[in-house]
C-alpha positions as MATLAB code, in Angstrom:
seq = 'XXXXXXXXXXXXXXXXXXXXXXXXXXXXXXXXXXXXXXXXXXXXXXXXXXXXXXXXXXXXXXXXXXXXXXXXXXXXXXXXXXXXXXXXXXXXXXXXXXXXXXXXXXXXXXXXXXXXXXXXXXXXXXXXXXXXXXXXXXXXXXXXXXXXXXXXXXXXXXXXXXXXXXXXXXXXXXXXXXXXXXXXXXXXXXXXXXXXXXXXXXXXXXXXXXXXXXXXXXXXXXXXXXXXXXXXXXXXXXXXXXXXXXXXXXXXXXXXXXXXXXXXXXXXXXXXXXXXXXXXXXXXXXXXXXXXXXXXXXXXXXXXXXXXXXXXXXXXXXXXXXXXXXXXXXXXXXXXXX';
ca = [
     -58.259 -152.300   21.717;
     -56.968 -150.913   25.032;
     -59.157 -151.206   28.020;
     -59.776 -148.075   30.154;
     -57.515 -149.662   32.784;
     -54.809 -150.136   30.249;
     -55.131 -146.572   28.968;
     -54.855 -145.217   32.495;
     -51.756 -147.274   33.063;
     -50.246 -146.288   29.877;
     -50.844 -142.616   30.500;
     -49.589 -142.898   34.044;
     -46.428 -144.656   32.819;
     -45.821 -142.004   30.105;
     -46.286 -139.240   32.666;
     -43.811 -140.854   34.982;
     -41.318 -141.692   32.383;
     -41.716 -138.366   30.620;
     -41.090 -136.108   33.511;
     -37.277 -136.456   33.614;
     -36.708 -136.169   29.829;
     -38.940 -133.093   29.646;
     -37.208 -131.434   32.491;
     -33.802 -132.442   31.015;
     -34.791 -130.817   27.660;
     -35.786 -127.594   29.397;
     -32.527 -127.545   31.272;
     -30.447 -128.362   28.195;
     -32.180 -125.488   26.300;
     -32.989 -122.781   28.908;
     -33.277 -120.217   26.041;
     -35.797 -122.027   23.927;
     -38.322 -119.602   22.635;
     -36.283 -116.485   23.638;
     -34.867 -114.176   21.044;
     -31.758 -112.227   21.993;
     -31.221 -108.710   20.514;
     -27.379 -108.647   20.521;
     -25.185 -105.840   19.409;
     -21.518 -105.468   18.478;
     -19.185 -102.469   18.243;
     -18.227 -100.679   15.078;
     -14.563 -101.790   15.499;
     -14.147 -105.062   13.638;
     -11.537 -106.351   16.147;
     -14.412 -106.990   18.604;
     -16.509 -109.043   16.254;
     -14.752 -112.358   16.753;
     -15.483 -112.703   20.435;
     -18.993 -111.262   19.831;
     -19.640 -114.189   17.361;
     -18.243 -116.665   19.935;
     -20.771 -115.535   22.466;
     -23.543 -115.601   19.841;
     -22.874 -119.249   19.122;
     -22.641 -120.104   22.780;
     -26.018 -118.639   23.321;
     -27.489 -120.673   20.476;
     -26.088 -123.789   22.039;
     -28.307 -122.819   25.094;
     -31.387 -122.670   22.861;
     -31.517 -118.931   22.451;
     -32.396 -117.415   19.095;
     -29.858 -114.797   18.018;
     -30.816 -114.209   14.410;
     -28.298 -111.402   13.886;
     -25.889 -109.106   15.595;
     -26.518 -105.328   15.123;
     -23.501 -103.105   14.701;
     -23.740  -99.934   16.753;
     -21.632  -97.004   17.826;
     -21.195  -96.620   21.680;
     -23.718  -93.910   22.298;
     -26.720  -95.569   20.627;
     -25.866  -98.938   22.171;
     -25.573  -97.715   25.736;
     -28.832  -95.822   25.264;
     -30.619  -98.789   23.646;
     -29.409 -101.377   26.188;
     -30.656  -99.140   29.024;
     -34.014  -98.896   27.457;
     -34.258 -102.656   26.588;
     -34.200 -102.141   22.802;
     -30.985 -104.129   22.915;
     -30.308 -106.957   25.354;
     -26.524 -107.096   25.342;
     -23.116 -106.812   23.821;
     -19.666 -108.142   24.843;
     -17.718 -105.102   23.627;
     -17.688 -102.889   26.687;
     -14.269 -101.350   27.440;
     -13.959 -100.274   31.027;
     -12.890  -97.918   32.512;
     -12.761  -96.236   29.001;
     -16.551  -96.524   28.639;
     -17.227  -95.054   32.093;
     -18.275  -91.960   30.339;
     -21.495  -93.741   29.424;
     -22.289  -94.847   33.008;
     -24.939  -92.347   33.574;
     -26.763  -93.703   30.488;
     -26.379  -97.410   30.834;
     -26.900  -97.565   34.531;
     -30.527  -96.649   34.107;
     -31.362 -100.112   33.041;
     -28.225 -102.201   32.326;
     -25.160 -103.618   34.116;
     -21.787 -105.106   33.592;
     -21.496 -108.936   33.923;
     -18.265 -111.063   33.781;
     -15.303 -110.226   31.521;
     -14.209 -111.360   28.078;
     -10.605 -110.436   29.032;
      -9.278 -108.606   31.973;
      -6.427 -105.994   32.270;
      -4.648 -106.750   28.988;
      -6.454 -104.272   26.757;
      -4.063 -101.399   26.293;
      -4.310  -98.063   24.530;
      -1.654  -95.596   23.455;
       0.282  -93.757   20.788;
       2.851  -95.410   18.609;
       5.610  -94.230   16.291;
       7.729  -96.086   13.765;
      10.968  -97.267   15.300;
      13.250  -95.603   12.735;
      11.805  -92.160   13.673;
      12.156  -92.978   17.341;
      15.925  -93.492   16.701;
      16.422  -90.595   14.255;
      14.611  -87.939   16.239;
      14.930  -89.230   19.680;
      11.140  -89.271   20.223;
       9.945  -90.534   23.562;
       6.776  -88.552   24.130;
       3.880  -86.627   22.493;
       5.741  -83.536   23.707;
       8.311  -84.138   20.997;
       5.714  -83.338   18.365;
       5.985  -79.659   19.253;
       9.383  -79.689   17.651;
       9.480  -78.291   14.077;
      11.743  -80.996   12.791;
       9.521  -83.720   14.187;
       6.377  -82.057   12.899;
       7.803  -81.811    9.389;
       8.843  -85.461    9.413;
       5.191  -86.569   10.122;
       3.445  -83.866    8.067;
       1.791  -85.920    5.135;
      -0.595  -83.275    4.010;
       1.502  -80.078    4.167;
      -0.447  -78.202    6.727;
       2.631  -77.800    9.093;
       1.357  -80.264   11.677;
       2.049  -83.952   12.381;
      -0.628  -86.277   11.115;
      -1.885  -88.823   13.598;
      -4.455  -91.590   13.007;
      -6.910  -91.051   15.845;
     -10.523  -92.225   16.552;
     -13.689  -91.695   14.713;
     -16.385  -89.425   16.346;
     -18.395  -91.224   18.971;
     -15.742  -93.788   20.042;
     -14.688  -93.745   23.643;
     -11.081  -93.182   22.737;
     -11.969  -90.035   20.863;
     -12.900  -88.371   24.196;
      -9.461  -89.157   25.714;
      -7.550  -88.229   22.615;
      -9.314  -84.820   22.380;
      -8.658  -84.349   26.096;
      -4.980  -85.057   25.573;
      -4.732  -82.528   22.622;
      -5.940  -79.828   24.956;
      -4.078  -80.907   28.131;
      -0.661  -81.100   26.462;
      -1.362  -78.010   24.245;
      -0.977  -80.003   21.006;
      -3.763  -78.415   18.840;
      -1.245  -76.470   16.799;
       1.042  -79.398   16.391;
      -0.793  -82.608   15.804;
      -3.572  -83.056   13.228;
      -5.792  -85.916   14.381;
      -7.309  -88.053   11.496;
     -10.802  -89.023   12.381;
     -11.969  -90.913    9.265;
     -12.804  -94.639    9.418;
     -10.220  -96.252   11.604;
      -9.527  -99.401    9.548;
      -9.050  -97.377    6.287;
      -6.951  -94.813    7.991;
      -4.677  -97.439    9.491;
      -4.404  -99.252    6.151;
      -3.217  -96.002    4.727;
      -0.775  -95.521    7.513;
       0.618  -99.091    7.026;
       1.086  -98.319    3.337;
       2.869  -95.129    4.228;
       5.179  -97.040    6.604;
       5.815  -99.683    3.956;
       6.910  -96.900    1.525;
       9.259  -95.451    4.103;
       7.279  -92.645    5.493;
       7.036  -91.909    9.183;
       3.689  -92.624   11.048;
       2.091  -91.643   14.301;
      -1.062  -93.491   15.341;
      -3.297  -94.330   18.244;
      -4.198  -97.968   18.722;
      -5.505 -100.419   21.218;
      -5.045 -104.109   22.067;
      -6.208 -106.562   20.951;
      -5.992 -105.129   17.400;
      -4.632 -106.294   14.077;
      -2.398 -103.214   13.982;
       0.023 -104.631   16.471;
       0.447 -107.687   14.380;
       1.007 -105.708   11.323;
       3.273 -103.241   12.967;
       4.944 -105.021   15.868;
       5.836 -102.960   18.985;
       9.527 -103.254   19.677;
      10.281 -104.024   16.095;
       8.453 -101.881   13.501;
       6.943  -99.349   16.024;
       7.367  -98.230   19.663;
       4.775  -97.001   22.223;
       5.651  -93.551   23.240;
       4.608  -91.778   26.436;
       2.509  -88.804   27.268;
       4.205  -85.874   29.126;
       2.250  -86.746   32.271;
      -1.015  -88.542   33.044;
      -3.966  -86.257   32.382;
      -7.293  -88.047   32.076;
     -10.966  -86.864   32.155;
     -11.283  -88.988   35.247;
      -8.128  -88.670   37.266;
      -9.242  -91.400   39.630;
      -7.877  -93.783   36.943;
      -4.386  -92.117   36.746;
      -2.469  -94.924   38.462;
      -3.905  -97.424   35.916;
      -2.364  -95.245   33.068;
       1.258  -96.110   34.090;
       1.936  -99.683   33.325;
       4.812 -102.083   33.942;
       6.236 -104.405   31.368;
       4.765 -102.940   28.177;
       6.625 -104.682   25.390;
       7.983 -102.219   22.915;
       7.525  -98.949   24.979;
      10.310  -96.420   25.117;
      10.396  -96.675   28.900;
       9.447  -99.082   31.660;
       7.169  -98.516   33.470;
       5.326  -96.789   30.433;
       3.190  -93.735   30.908;
       0.787  -94.671   28.147;
      -1.762  -91.981   29.311;
      -4.712  -94.482   28.984;
      -5.705  -96.879   31.793;
      -5.511 -100.569   31.064;
      -8.974 -101.860   30.188;
     -11.170 -104.864   30.854;
     -13.324 -106.082   27.895;
     -16.713 -106.566   29.483;
     -20.311 -107.666   28.600;
     -22.998 -105.103   29.249;
     -26.543 -106.483   29.651;
     -30.001 -105.075   30.110;
     -31.014 -105.741   33.734;
     -34.553 -106.889   33.025;
     -33.340 -109.275   30.405;
     -30.713 -110.607   32.825;
     -33.328 -111.138   35.470;
     -35.537 -113.235   33.229;
     -32.552 -115.218   31.822;
     -30.256 -116.376   34.618;
     -28.588 -118.850   32.234;
     -27.161 -115.843   30.239;
     -25.803 -114.184   33.355;
     -24.183 -117.329   34.390;
     -22.626 -117.861   30.958;
     -21.255 -114.381   30.787;
     -19.699 -114.841   34.283;
     -17.972 -118.064   33.211;
     -16.611 -117.300   29.757;
     -13.138 -115.921   29.282;
     -11.342 -115.633   25.974;
      -7.437 -115.353   25.991;
      -6.214 -112.010   24.383;
      -3.750 -114.115   22.331;
      -6.516 -115.832   20.602;
      -8.220 -112.613   19.789;
      -4.861 -111.234   18.513;
      -4.440 -114.311   16.137;
      -7.939 -113.924   14.712;
      -7.544 -110.181   14.241;
      -4.253 -110.881   12.304;
      -5.924 -113.596   10.121;
      -8.850 -111.197    9.468;
      -6.503 -108.507    8.426;
      -4.807 -110.986    5.990;
      -8.174 -111.512    4.281;
      -9.786 -114.339    6.254;
     -13.051 -112.675    7.234;
     -15.231 -115.643    7.852;
     -15.778 -114.776   11.413;
     -18.517 -117.278   11.872;
     -16.294 -120.159   10.875;
     -13.427 -118.801   12.986;
     -15.650 -118.587   16.033;
     -16.916 -122.108   15.484;
     -13.366 -123.470   15.238;
     -12.366 -121.743   18.459;
     -15.341 -123.239   20.157;
     -14.416 -126.705   18.943;
     -10.735 -126.214   19.903;
     -11.780 -125.282   23.394;
     -14.707 -127.682   23.777;
     -13.837 -128.949   27.225;
     -13.921 -125.289   28.668;
     -16.979 -124.510   26.566;
     -18.934 -127.475   27.827;
     -18.075 -126.535   31.395;
     -19.361 -122.906   30.831;
     -22.632 -124.307   29.244;
     -23.228 -126.653   32.134;
     -22.738 -123.720   34.559;
     -25.329 -121.729   32.555;
     -27.770 -124.687   32.433;
     -27.469 -125.157   36.152;
     -28.368 -121.538   36.781;
     -31.633 -121.907   34.855;
];
């Protein structure tokens, strides 16, 4: 049996030896015991990088049992109120329209990808050549409208954005600003299904007009400069004209002109986080500031997903493994912040 002296020595030694490992464990897992309520956008092209961030958070010890899919308005309301902690699908300045809502309790932190997220209108290249289309203005011409009228209503059909998406606001603004209500019919059904229908129409030799953004599988399926071309707007006209300069972009591959008057400002893809949650979890803030995902990698995953590889969890895990050196540096930065 141990003597009292031996017991005291043993306890003291355990305490001394145990201090560093316990501290190390706490630092390695700053999220231990914390559940993160994470959201993702309704567009599936944003799910890959959402899953990457989810897995990185779990490596820090956070519990992220699921990702809730939400439209823009309910997410920005819920993140401000604290019902949701974060998402990594903010598009800014496109989502500036929600600032009055999210700024009541949330903030932007870091960037998934900066500057390369484009938006605009595209037309199949054969129609560009046949009809000399360069701008939305050309869709006021009767011959052009007839060539893109797929439902017989006398207007050109255009795949647009579902209600509630940030891009819907700008598209609706354009239809009024350029006096296109009597000339273009915006299709607002589910975007993925509408684009799949447009791709099938293109494959069968029909003309197509559609809105898209990058990164998105559409520009892998219909390649700008080959299958389709970005067209311009008559002039920049935005709900927020303070962003006008950012809507004329140099070097857009596959545009009818350079610089290209896309009519939408280039966007950053940005995490949006509840401020109270951020204050309690500095490791999350440091991680979000550190992480950056190349747009080319998102393009590649979107293309694979469109081809039927929809195991996003496995794709994200593989991306993390392929970029382990960078990932370990980001995680170390986050742990240090805790």
